[in-house]
MIKOLMI-995173 format. One line per 2 residues: number of its first residue (from 1); their letters; for each residue x, y, z of C-alpha. Coordinates in steps of 0.05 Angstrom, whole numbers, plus 5000, padded with zeros to 4 digits. Example, Ala and Ser with C-alpha at 12.3 -4.5 7.8 and 13.67 -1.06 7.14 Angstrom:
// MIKOLMI-995173
1) AS) 5246/4910/5156  5273/4979/5143 .
//
This chain:
// MIKOLMI-995173
1) MT) 1482/2011/4941  1526/2057/4988 .
3) EI) 1572/2035/5048  1517/2060/5093 .
5) DR) 1470/2001/5066  1523/1950/5088 .
7) SF) 1532/1923/5158  1607/1917/5177 .
9) ET) 1591/1874/5240  1637/1813/5247 .
11) IR) 1603/1745/5225  1607/1703/5283 .
13) PE) 1599/1628/5290  1527/1634/5315 .
15) DL) 1511/1673/5254  1536/1616/5210 .
17) AR) 1494/1568/5250  1430/1613/5242 .
19) LT) 1442/1617/5166  1449/1539/5166 .
21) QL) 1382/1531/5204  1349/1575/5155 .
23) AL) 1375/1540/5095  1361/1468/5123 .
25) ED) 1288/1488/5141  1280/1513/5067 .
27) QA) 1308/1449/5041  1260/1408/5086 .
29) TF) 1201/1449/5065  1222/1440/4988 .
31) FR) 1230/1369/4996  1162/1361/5030 .
33) RD) 1127/1396/4970  1166/1353/4918 .
35) PG) 1169/1285/4936  1200/1264/4869 .
37) IA) 1256/1310/4878  1265/1293/4951 .
39) AA) 1272/1219/4931  1325/1235/4880 .
41) YR) 1367/1289/4923  1356/1282/4994 .
43) DR) 1420/1239/5001  1459/1280/4949 .
45) LL) 1472/1345/4989  1548/1366/4980 .
47) CI) 1545/1427/5026  1506/1488/5045 .
49) AL) 1552/1552/5037  1554/1625/5050 .
51) CQ) 1570/1658/4984  1587/1722/4950 .
53) GA) 1596/1789/4986  1576/1761/5057 .
55) AL) 1625/1703/5049  1680/1754/5028 .
57) HY) 1662/1799/5093  1667/1733/5134 .
59) ID) 1741/1726/5109  1764/1798/5106 .
61) GK) 1717/1836/5152  1720/1895/5100 .
63) NG) 1669/1879/5046  1612/1890/5090 .
65) VK) 1545/1854/5089  1484/1875/5041 .
67) DF) 1446/1813/5048  1468/1739/5061 .
69) DV) 1468/1695/4998  1463/1619/5020 .
71) WA) 1469/1565/4965  1457/1489/4976 .
73) FY) 1498/1449/4929  1475/1380/4909 .
75) RE) 1506/1326/4864  1472/1321/4801 .
77) AA) 1427/1259/4797  1427/1227/4729 .
79) AR) 1357/1200/4739  1328/1266/4752 .
81) PF) 1353/1335/4738  1345/1389/4792 .
83) PR) 1293/1443/4774  1335/1496/4739 .
85) RR) 1290/1552/4752  1273/1543/4826 .
87) PR) 1264/1613/4850  1305/1640/4909 .
89) VI) 1273/1637/4977  1278/1701/5017 .
91) RD) 1280/1699/5096  1295/1743/5149 .
93) FG) 1358/1735/5187  1319/1754/5247 .
95) GP) 1368/1790/5294  1381/1863/5284 .
97) RF) 1456/1859/5296  1472/1867/5221 .
99) GQ) 1419/1923/5216  1355/1920/5170 .
101) SP) 1361/1906/5095  1349/1973/5057 .
103) DA) 1308/1934/5009  1266/1896/5061 .
105) PH) 1247/1948/5114  1193/1898/5141 .
107) FR) 1248/1849/5166  1280/1853/5232 .
109) GR) 1346/1837/5204  1385/1826/5141 .
111) RV) 1354/1791/5081  1375/1718/5070 .
113) DI) 1368/1691/4996  1367/1615/4996 .
115) LV) 1387/1586/4927  1397/1515/4906 .
117) KS) 1445/1487/4851  1458/1416/4830 .
119) ID) 1531/1404/4801  1560/1351/4758 .
121) AA) 1606/1312/4809  1618/1239/4813 .
123) DS) 1603/1206/4878  1674/1195/4891 .
125) VR) 1692/1267/4886  1707/1300/4953 .
127) VE) 1655/1360/4968  1711/1412/4969 .
129) DA) 1735/1390/4899  1669/1386/4872 .
131) VQ) 1650/1458/4890  1720/1483/4872 .
133) QY) 1718/1451/4804  1648/1476/4790 .
135) LR) 1675/1552/4807  1739/1538/4769 .
137) AS) 1702/1518/4702  1658/1580/4704 .
139) RT) 1615/1549/4650  1550/1588/4672 .
141) PT) 1534/1657/4693  1519/1629/4763 .
143) AR) 1588/1599/4768  1621/1661/4747 .
145) CL) 1582/1703/4796  1598/1657/4852 .
147) AA) 1672/1653/4836  1679/1728/4833 .
149) KA) 1673/1734/4910  1675/1676/4962 .
151) VV) 1646/1614/4984  1644/1591/5058 .
153) VL) 1615/1524/5086  1559/1528/5132 .
155) HP) 1542/1458/5129  1561/1402/5146 .
157) GE) 1574/1430/5216  1644/1400/5221 .
159) AR) 1669/1436/5164  1632/1505/5184 .
161) GT) 1673/1564/5172  1718/1529/5121 .
163) VL) 1734/1574/5061  1725/1536/4996 .
165) WP) 1735/1599/4952  1774/1637/4938 .
167) MQ) 1829/1578/4942  1887/1617/4970 .
169) W) 1853/1634/5035 .
//
């Protein structure tokens, strides 16, 4: 991947709203397909976040955007584990402002990867603390990968744009 494969356009609030919309649509579709998981997790959403390189670009404006990695974080439900191997969902950002993804030339815009993770967090733990604790612990390859860059809240809307990781921002 070269610098030319990345977009250095500024990520604006309306872009965060578009990413949120794509993720919420994905979650609704997923829950319609699996009513058992829906019953256990529909009310356990911690947040939806922009992660990795695009999140870092949102913060510093220098990293560039190769693609958008969007994660939905849920509180683990003791009664029913979240499917560990749910494949990522790939969507088209739509607008061409960030250019086309080099690895998805049939898209109008950049590729959006939507992923889901349940994390162990008591109901009393604040959203920010739950996600930061998961990243600090770095017990899994996913946690280590996410902690290596950045995490920015997309949903809930009142927290949109809040930097959860790295914590010094």
